[in-house]
C-alpha positions as CSV (number, residue, x, y, z in Angstrom):
1,E,154.2,57.0,-27.3
2,D,151.0,55.4,-26.4
3,F,149.4,58.3,-26.2
4,L,150.3,59.2,-29.7
5,T,148.9,55.9,-30.9
6,L,145.7,56.6,-29.7
7,I,145.4,60.0,-30.9
8,F,145.9,58.2,-34.3
9,K,143.6,55.3,-34.1
10,A,141.2,58.1,-33.1
11,M,141.9,60.2,-35.8
12,M,141.4,57.2,-38.1
13,K,137.9,57.0,-36.8
14,D,137.1,60.7,-37.0
15,A,138.4,61.2,-40.3
16,L,135.4,58.9,-41.7
17,N,132.2,60.4,-42.1
18,S,130.3,58.2,-39.8
19,S,132.4,60.0,-37.3
20,H,130.5,61.8,-34.4
21,P,130.9,65.1,-32.7
22,V,132.2,65.6,-28.9
23,S,129.3,66.9,-28.0
24,S,125.8,67.5,-29.5
25,A,122.4,67.2,-28.0
26,V,120.8,63.6,-26.5
27,Q,117.4,62.2,-26.8
28,S,118.1,59.0,-25.1
29,S,119.9,57.0,-22.5
30,E,121.6,54.9,-25.5
31,Q,123.0,58.3,-27.2
32,I,124.3,59.1,-24.0
33,E,126.1,55.9,-23.8
34,E,126.8,55.8,-27.7
35,M,128.6,59.3,-26.9
36,F,130.7,58.3,-24.4
37,D,133.3,56.3,-26.1
38,A,136.9,56.2,-27.1
39,L,136.8,58.7,-29.5
40,S,135.2,61.2,-27.6
41,Y,137.6,60.9,-24.8
42,I,140.8,61.0,-26.8
43,K,139.7,63.7,-29.1
44,G,138.6,65.1,-26.2
45,A,141.8,65.3,-24.1
46,S,143.6,65.9,-27.7
47,L,141.7,69.4,-28.0
48,L,142.4,70.2,-24.0
49,L,146.2,69.5,-25.2
50,M,145.9,71.8,-28.1
51,L,144.7,74.4,-25.7
52,K,146.9,74.4,-23.2
53,H,149.8,74.9,-25.7
54,Y,148.0,77.9,-27.3
55,L,147.1,79.7,-24.1
56,T,150.6,78.5,-22.5
57,K,150.3,76.3,-19.6
58,D,150.3,79.2,-16.8
59,V,147.1,80.5,-18.6
60,F,145.2,77.1,-18.5
61,Q,146.1,76.3,-15.7
62,A,144.6,79.1,-14.3
63,G,141.6,78.5,-16.0
64,I,140.9,75.0,-14.9
65,E,141.8,76.7,-11.2
66,V,138.5,79.1,-11.5
67,Y,136.6,76.1,-13.5
68,L,137.3,74.1,-10.3
69,R,136.9,76.3,-8.1
70,D,133.4,78.0,-9.4
71,H,131.7,74.3,-9.7
72,N,133.5,72.7,-6.3
73,Y,130.6,70.4,-5.5
74,G,128.4,71.2,-8.5
75,T,127.2,70.3,-11.7
76,A,128.7,72.1,-14.7
77,Q,128.3,71.6,-19.1
78,S,131.0,72.1,-21.3
79,D,130.8,76.1,-21.4
80,D,131.2,76.6,-18.1
81,L,134.9,75.2,-18.8
82,W,135.1,77.3,-21.8
83,D,133.7,80.1,-20.3
84,S,136.5,79.6,-16.9
85,M,139.1,80.1,-19.7
86,N,137.4,83.2,-21.2
87,E,137.5,84.8,-17.9
88,I,141.7,84.3,-17.9
89,T,142.2,85.5,-21.1
90,N,139.6,88.7,-20.5
91,G,138.5,88.9,-24.0
92,T,142.1,88.8,-25.8
93,L,140.7,85.6,-26.9
94,D,137.0,83.8,-27.0
95,V,137.8,80.5,-25.9
96,K,134.1,79.5,-25.9
97,K,133.9,80.0,-29.7
98,M,136.8,78.2,-30.8
99,M,136.6,75.5,-29.1
100,K,132.8,75.2,-30.0
101,T,134.0,74.8,-33.4
102,W,136.1,71.6,-32.4
103,I,133.2,70.2,-30.3
104,V,130.1,70.5,-32.3
105,H,132.0,69.0,-35.7
106,K,132.7,65.7,-36.2
107,G,135.7,65.0,-37.7
108,F,138.9,67.4,-38.1
109,P,140.2,70.2,-40.7
110,L,143.6,69.5,-43.0
111,V,145.3,72.6,-43.0
112,T,147.6,73.3,-46.3
113,V,150.4,76.0,-46.3
114,V,151.7,77.9,-49.2
115,R,155.0,79.5,-49.3
116,K,155.4,82.0,-51.9
117,G,158.4,84.0,-51.4
118,K,157.9,85.7,-48.3
119,I,154.5,85.0,-48.4
120,I,152.9,82.5,-46.2
121,S,148.8,81.4,-47.1
122,V,147.0,79.1,-45.7
123,Q,143.5,77.0,-46.2
124,Q,141.6,75.0,-44.2
125,E,139.6,72.1,-45.5
126,K,137.7,68.6,-43.8
127,F,140.0,66.1,-44.3
128,L,138.3,62.6,-45.2
129,Y,140.0,58.9,-44.6
130,R,137.7,57.8,-46.7
131,V,134.0,58.9,-48.1
132,E,131.7,56.1,-47.1
133,P,128.4,56.9,-49.6
134,E,126.1,55.4,-47.1
135,N,127.1,57.7,-44.3
136,W,127.9,60.5,-46.6
137,T,126.7,64.4,-46.2
138,S,128.2,67.6,-47.8
139,D,130.4,68.9,-44.6
140,A,131.4,72.0,-46.7
141,S,130.3,74.7,-43.7
142,Y,132.5,73.2,-41.4
143,L,134.5,76.0,-40.5
144,W,137.1,75.6,-37.6
145,H,139.2,77.9,-35.4
146,I,142.3,76.6,-35.8
147,P,145.4,78.0,-33.6
148,L,148.8,77.6,-35.2
149,T,152.1,78.3,-33.9
150,Y,155.2,78.6,-35.9
151,I,158.8,79.9,-35.6
152,T,160.4,81.8,-37.7
153,N,164.6,81.8,-38.2
154,R,164.9,84.8,-36.6
155,C,163.7,83.3,-33.2
156,N,165.3,80.1,-31.1
157,F,163.2,77.6,-30.7
158,T,162.2,77.9,-26.9
159,H,161.7,81.7,-26.8
160,C,159.9,82.8,-29.6
161,T,156.9,80.8,-30.8
162,N,154.4,83.0,-32.7
163,A,150.3,82.3,-32.7
164,Y,147.8,82.5,-35.5
165,L,144.0,82.0,-35.3
166,L,143.0,80.4,-39.1
167,D,138.9,81.3,-38.0
168,Q,138.5,81.4,-41.9
169,K,138.8,78.7,-44.5
170,S,142.1,80.9,-45.7
171,G,144.5,83.5,-44.6
172,M,148.1,84.7,-44.7
């Protein structure tokens, strides 16, 4: 419950146009300090939980083990974690490509789901809580790779979760 409260507070900050990406190039030590705020930590944790849910616990755990083994007593960059996950997924999913869309964009997507009979369509756009004119920039090019999971009425809730990766503005 406390973690959800933290996530929602971070999302409120991240939904403002004055937000910042989890990862970006820095030129000064002041910029480094600015990047390590509650938003980065909470959003980062949320993204890892999202990835764990999408990959499954066992695959995610195996990726973490590869990452820790390969970088034991060494240095690492964010791409190194995604490369370790890619090693475990054996090319079935480009984790680096998917996660880059989450860590280099500020904010998060709003996914709209519309059902017409048996046809389900989904569409994504950047969510903004409040537009701040002094900080406004066009985010029309923002595109996230959004892992969506769903259950149909032909399944029970524990053994039949389906997954879909929304990597375009809209899909079916």
